[in-house]
C-alpha positions as CSV (number, residue, x, y, z in Angstrom):
1,X,97.7,-33.9,-181.4
2,X,94.4,-35.9,-181.0
3,X,93.6,-37.3,-177.5
4,X,92.2,-41.0,-177.5
5,X,88.3,-41.2,-177.3
6,X,88.4,-41.9,-173.6
7,X,89.4,-38.6,-172.7
8,X,88.1,-36.5,-175.7
9,X,86.5,-33.1,-174.8
10,X,82.8,-33.1,-174.6
11,X,80.6,-30.2,-173.7
12,X,80.3,-29.6,-170.1
13,X,83.0,-32.6,-169.5
14,X,86.6,-31.6,-168.9
15,X,89.1,-33.9,-170.8
16,X,91.8,-35.9,-168.6
17,X,95.4,-34.2,-168.7
18,X,98.6,-35.4,-167.2
19,X,101.1,-32.4,-166.8
20,X,104.8,-32.7,-166.0
21,X,106.5,-30.0,-164.0
22,X,110.0,-29.4,-163.8
23,X,111.6,-27.1,-161.3
24,X,115.3,-25.8,-161.2
25,X,116.7,-23.4,-158.6
26,X,120.1,-22.0,-157.6
27,X,121.7,-23.4,-154.4
28,X,123.8,-21.0,-152.4
29,X,122.4,-17.8,-154.0
30,X,121.3,-16.2,-150.8
31,X,124.8,-16.5,-149.3
32,X,126.4,-15.3,-152.4
33,X,124.0,-12.2,-152.7
34,X,125.2,-11.2,-149.3
35,X,128.8,-11.8,-150.0
36,X,128.8,-9.0,-152.7
37,X,129.6,-5.4,-151.7
38,X,126.2,-4.6,-153.4
39,X,124.2,-6.4,-150.7
40,X,126.0,-5.1,-147.7
41,X,126.0,-1.4,-148.9
42,X,122.6,-0.8,-150.5
43,X,123.1,2.8,-150.6
44,X,125.6,2.4,-153.1
45,X,123.3,0.3,-155.2
46,X,124.6,0.7,-159.0
47,X,122.2,1.5,-162.0
48,X,121.7,-1.5,-164.2
49,X,124.0,0.2,-166.7
50,X,127.0,0.3,-164.2
51,X,126.7,-3.5,-163.4
52,X,129.8,-5.2,-164.0
53,X,130.2,-8.9,-164.8
54,X,131.0,-10.2,-161.5
55,X,127.9,-8.8,-159.4
56,X,125.1,-11.3,-158.2
57,X,122.7,-9.5,-160.5
58,X,124.6,-10.5,-163.5
59,X,124.8,-14.1,-162.1
60,X,121.3,-14.8,-161.7
61,X,120.5,-13.0,-165.0
62,X,123.1,-15.4,-166.8
63,X,121.4,-18.5,-165.0
64,X,117.7,-17.4,-166.1
65,X,119.1,-16.5,-169.5
66,X,121.3,-19.8,-170.3
67,X,119.0,-22.3,-168.6
68,X,116.0,-21.1,-170.5
69,X,117.8,-20.7,-173.8
70,X,119.3,-24.3,-173.7
71,X,116.1,-26.2,-172.2
72,X,113.6,-24.7,-174.6
73,X,116.2,-25.6,-177.5
74,X,115.2,-29.0,-176.8
75,X,111.8,-28.8,-175.4
76,X,109.9,-26.1,-177.4
77,X,108.5,-28.3,-179.8
78,X,106.8,-30.7,-177.4
79,X,105.1,-27.8,-175.8
80,X,107.0,-26.9,-172.8
81,X,106.2,-23.4,-171.5
82,X,107.8,-21.5,-168.4
83,X,105.0,-21.5,-165.9
84,X,106.6,-19.5,-163.0
85,X,109.9,-17.5,-162.0
86,X,110.0,-17.6,-158.4
87,X,112.8,-15.7,-157.2
88,X,116.0,-18.0,-158.1
89,X,113.7,-21.0,-159.2
90,X,112.0,-21.4,-162.7
91,X,109.3,-23.9,-162.8
92,X,108.3,-25.4,-166.4
93,X,105.2,-27.4,-167.5
94,X,104.5,-29.6,-170.5
95,X,101.3,-31.7,-171.2
96,X,102.5,-35.4,-171.6
97,X,101.0,-38.0,-173.5
98,X,103.6,-41.0,-173.8
99,X,106.6,-42.3,-172.2
100,X,108.9,-41.5,-174.9
101,X,107.8,-37.7,-174.8
102,X,108.3,-37.8,-171.0
103,X,111.8,-39.2,-171.0
104,X,113.2,-36.9,-173.7
105,X,111.7,-33.8,-171.8
106,X,113.2,-35.0,-168.5
107,X,116.5,-35.9,-170.1
108,X,116.7,-32.5,-172.1
109,X,116.0,-30.7,-168.5
110,X,118.6,-32.5,-167.0
111,X,121.3,-31.8,-169.6
112,X,120.4,-28.2,-169.0
113,X,121.0,-28.3,-165.5
114,X,124.2,-29.9,-165.8
115,X,125.2,-27.5,-168.7
116,X,124.3,-24.4,-166.7
117,X,125.7,-25.5,-163.8
118,X,129.1,-24.7,-165.1
119,X,128.0,-21.3,-166.3
120,X,126.9,-20.3,-162.7
121,X,129.9,-22.0,-160.9
122,X,132.0,-19.4,-163.4
123,X,130.9,-16.7,-161.0
124,X,131.4,-18.5,-157.7
125,X,132.2,-22.2,-156.7
126,X,129.6,-21.8,-153.9
127,X,126.8,-21.7,-156.6
128,X,124.9,-24.9,-158.1
129,X,121.9,-25.8,-159.3
130,X,119.0,-28.3,-157.9
131,X,116.1,-29.8,-159.5
132,X,113.0,-31.4,-159.0
133,X,110.2,-33.1,-161.1
134,X,106.7,-34.4,-160.7
135,X,103.5,-35.2,-162.5
136,X,99.9,-34.0,-161.9
137,X,96.6,-35.1,-163.2
138,X,93.6,-33.2,-164.1
139,X,90.8,-32.2,-163.6
140,X,89.7,-34.4,-160.8
141,X,92.5,-34.7,-158.1
142,X,94.2,-31.6,-159.0
143,X,92.5,-28.5,-160.5
144,X,93.4,-25.5,-163.0
145,X,92.4,-22.1,-161.7
146,X,92.1,-19.5,-164.4
147,X,92.2,-15.9,-162.8
148,X,89.9,-13.8,-164.5
149,X,91.2,-10.7,-166.2
150,X,94.8,-11.5,-165.4
151,X,96.8,-12.1,-168.5
152,X,100.5,-12.4,-169.2
153,X,102.1,-12.4,-172.8
154,X,98.5,-12.4,-174.2
155,X,97.6,-15.7,-172.3
156,X,95.3,-16.3,-169.5
157,X,97.1,-16.7,-166.3
158,X,96.8,-20.0,-164.8
159,X,97.4,-21.4,-161.3
160,X,97.2,-25.4,-160.5
161,X,96.4,-26.6,-156.9
162,X,96.0,-30.2,-155.6
163,X,97.8,-32.9,-153.6
164,X,100.1,-33.8,-156.6
165,X,101.2,-30.0,-156.6
166,X,101.9,-30.1,-152.9
167,X,103.9,-33.2,-153.1
168,X,106.1,-31.7,-156.0
169,X,107.2,-28.7,-154.1
170,X,107.5,-30.3,-150.9
171,X,110.0,-32.8,-152.9
172,X,112.1,-29.7,-154.1
173,X,113.2,-29.3,-150.5
174,X,115.1,-32.5,-150.8
175,X,116.9,-31.8,-153.8
176,X,120.6,-31.5,-154.0
177,X,123.3,-31.1,-156.7
178,X,123.5,-34.4,-157.1
179,X,119.9,-35.4,-156.4
180,X,117.0,-34.5,-158.9
181,X,113.8,-35.5,-156.8
182,X,111.0,-37.1,-158.8
183,X,107.4,-38.2,-157.8
184,X,106.5,-42.0,-157.6
185,X,104.5,-41.5,-160.6
186,X,107.0,-39.9,-162.7
187,X,109.7,-42.3,-161.5
188,X,107.3,-45.1,-162.6
189,X,106.9,-43.7,-166.1
190,X,110.6,-43.3,-166.5
191,X,111.5,-46.6,-165.3
192,X,109.0,-48.3,-167.4
193,X,110.2,-46.6,-170.9
194,X,112.3,-48.7,-173.4
195,X,115.9,-48.0,-173.3
196,X,115.4,-46.5,-176.8
197,X,113.0,-44.0,-175.3
198,X,115.9,-42.3,-173.4
199,X,115.2,-44.2,-170.2
200,X,118.4,-45.9,-170.0
201,X,120.2,-42.6,-169.6
202,X,118.7,-42.1,-165.9
203,X,120.4,-43.6,-162.9
204,X,118.1,-44.0,-160.0
205,X,118.5,-43.5,-156.3
206,X,116.5,-43.9,-153.3
207,X,116.8,-42.4,-149.7
208,X,114.0,-43.4,-147.6
209,X,110.5,-42.5,-146.9
210,X,109.7,-39.2,-145.3
211,X,106.7,-37.5,-144.0
212,X,106.1,-34.4,-146.1
213,X,104.1,-31.5,-144.5
214,X,100.3,-31.9,-145.1
215,X,100.5,-34.7,-147.5
216,X,99.2,-38.2,-147.3
217,X,97.8,-37.3,-144.0
218,X,101.4,-37.2,-142.7
219,X,102.4,-40.6,-144.1
220,X,105.8,-41.3,-145.3
221,X,106.5,-40.5,-148.8
222,X,109.3,-42.1,-151.2
223,X,112.4,-40.1,-151.7
224,X,113.0,-41.2,-155.3
225,X,115.6,-39.4,-157.3
226,X,117.6,-39.1,-160.6
227,X,121.3,-38.8,-160.3
228,X,122.7,-35.4,-161.8
229,X,126.4,-35.7,-160.8
230,X,128.6,-35.0,-163.7
231,X,131.9,-34.5,-162.0
232,X,133.9,-37.7,-162.6
233,X,136.1,-37.3,-159.3
234,X,132.7,-36.9,-157.4
235,X,131.2,-39.5,-159.2
236,X,133.9,-41.9,-158.3
237,X,133.7,-40.7,-154.6
238,X,129.9,-41.8,-154.8
239,X,130.8,-45.2,-156.2
240,X,133.5,-45.6,-153.5
241,X,131.0,-44.7,-150.8
242,X,128.3,-46.8,-152.0
243,X,130.6,-50.1,-151.8
244,X,131.8,-48.8,-148.4
245,X,128.3,-48.8,-147.0
246,X,127.5,-52.1,-148.9
247,X,125.0,-50.9,-151.1
248,X,124.6,-50.4,-154.9
249,X,125.7,-47.2,-156.4
250,X,122.5,-47.2,-158.5
251,X,119.0,-49.0,-158.5
252,X,117.9,-51.4,-161.2
253,X,115.0,-50.3,-163.2
254,X,113.3,-53.4,-162.4
255,X,113.4,-52.6,-158.7
256,X,112.1,-48.9,-159.1
257,X,109.1,-50.4,-161.1
258,X,108.4,-52.9,-158.6
259,X,108.6,-50.6,-155.6
260,X,106.3,-47.9,-157.3
261,X,104.0,-50.3,-158.2
262,X,103.5,-51.8,-154.9
263,X,103.5,-48.3,-153.0
264,X,101.1,-46.8,-155.3
265,X,98.6,-49.9,-154.9
266,X,99.1,-49.5,-151.1
267,X,98.3,-45.9,-150.9
268,X,94.8,-45.1,-151.3
269,X,95.3,-41.4,-152.3
270,X,97.3,-42.5,-155.5
271,X,96.3,-43.7,-158.8
272,X,98.2,-44.8,-161.9
273,X,98.5,-42.0,-164.2
274,X,96.9,-42.2,-168.0
275,X,99.1,-41.4,-171.0
276,X,96.8,-41.4,-173.8
277,X,99.3,-42.6,-176.6
278,X,100.7,-45.5,-174.7
279,X,98.2,-48.3,-175.8
280,X,99.0,-50.8,-173.4
281,X,100.5,-51.5,-169.6
282,X,100.4,-49.5,-166.7
283,X,99.3,-46.2,-168.4
284,X,96.6,-47.3,-170.8
285,X,93.5,-46.4,-169.1
286,X,92.3,-43.3,-167.4
287,X,92.0,-43.4,-163.7
288,X,88.9,-44.7,-161.8
289,X,88.3,-41.1,-160.4
290,X,88.1,-39.7,-163.7
291,X,85.7,-42.5,-164.9
292,X,83.6,-41.7,-161.9
293,X,83.6,-37.9,-162.7
294,X,82.7,-38.2,-166.5
295,X,79.7,-40.5,-165.4
296,X,78.5,-38.3,-162.7
297,X,79.0,-35.0,-164.8
298,X,77.2,-36.8,-167.9
299,X,74.3,-37.7,-165.7
300,X,74.1,-34.3,-164.5
301,X,74.1,-32.7,-168.3
302,X,71.3,-35.4,-169.3
303,X,69.2,-34.1,-166.2
304,X,69.8,-30.6,-167.4
305,X,69.0,-31.5,-171.0
306,X,65.7,-33.4,-170.1
307,X,64.6,-30.4,-167.9
308,X,65.2,-27.9,-170.4
309,X,63.4,-30.1,-173.1
310,X,60.3,-30.2,-170.6
311,X,60.4,-26.8,-169.7
312,X,57.6,-24.5,-170.6
313,X,57.6,-20.7,-171.4
314,X,57.5,-19.9,-167.8
315,X,60.4,-18.7,-165.7
316,X,62.1,-21.7,-164.0
317,X,61.4,-22.3,-160.6
318,X,62.9,-24.0,-157.4
319,X,61.4,-27.2,-158.4
320,X,63.6,-27.1,-161.7
321,X,66.8,-27.6,-159.6
322,X,70.2,-26.1,-160.3
323,X,71.5,-26.1,-163.9
324,X,74.7,-27.7,-164.8
325,X,76.3,-24.4,-165.5
326,X,75.7,-23.5,-162.0
327,X,77.9,-26.1,-160.6
328,X,80.8,-26.3,-162.7
329,X,82.9,-27.5,-159.5
330,X,80.2,-29.5,-158.1
331,X,81.8,-32.9,-158.9
332,X,85.2,-31.9,-157.9
333,X,86.4,-33.4,-154.7
334,X,86.7,-31.1,-151.9
335,X,90.5,-31.0,-150.8
336,X,91.2,-32.7,-147.3
337,X,92.5,-30.4,-144.6
338,X,95.8,-32.9,-144.4
339,X,96.4,-31.9,-148.0
340,X,96.5,-28.1,-147.5
341,X,99.5,-26.4,-148.0
């Protein structure tokens, strides 16, 4: 799929990229493990061949197997990949280019959470799933790190660092069975989508603004979420509770859009993400930080080309200055101490 000219790859200049991250993990897994004899009697740990269908080993394995198969059956064609498996947590990643693709991926992921929830609860009603999703833009505000010599499945192992990644993992701590936490940028993308793009299936909720450790210098961040409750009785309880408290059971998409735009405009750290195939509206243009990065890198590359054109056969001296290739990260912003994990 071709990127728009504004973000095409040029030699020495990294293209703009917007990634979607989707996280799911098991609620109650630690207590479940220690409720099993195998956890309290490690001297009698069975061999893999001796595991029966009721052990926590089987429950966690079934979660991995069922969720991955169910989600990838929807998302594989859209370029989804499992990025990390962290204990009881699975984190997926995909490059996104328009609202329709983004909404389809989030909807498919939410459906996989709801379906796999029933599978894990077949082992114990104390088990459940919670989820979180966010977007991160590269290469300026967030950075891709390739680990030299380390490969998995024939591919280079990559990690991603930056303030957007910090926000995403922090938000996961507020997720519940019902509440799939979403970042402000992702909420805006989903809420501005046409109902024909799958956005009509999302029910949005909002709790409050909360200070996230090390993020935004401690400023409060909005806790926005998508409702994943699919138990009819519990859904009715939620509706009744909302009426009892004098509030709406769900938010209008227009209110979500208005709030997200206002919050982003008032927060210097945030920028509107760019979706290359949405030709108009909020996401049509690359953010200002990427434009500054391109201009600075291009000026550096032009200086390097001019220096090489003038250079005679003598070895380069100090007066020639550093080459562009010597400072590949020179144009990347230095992370603020406030944004460190």
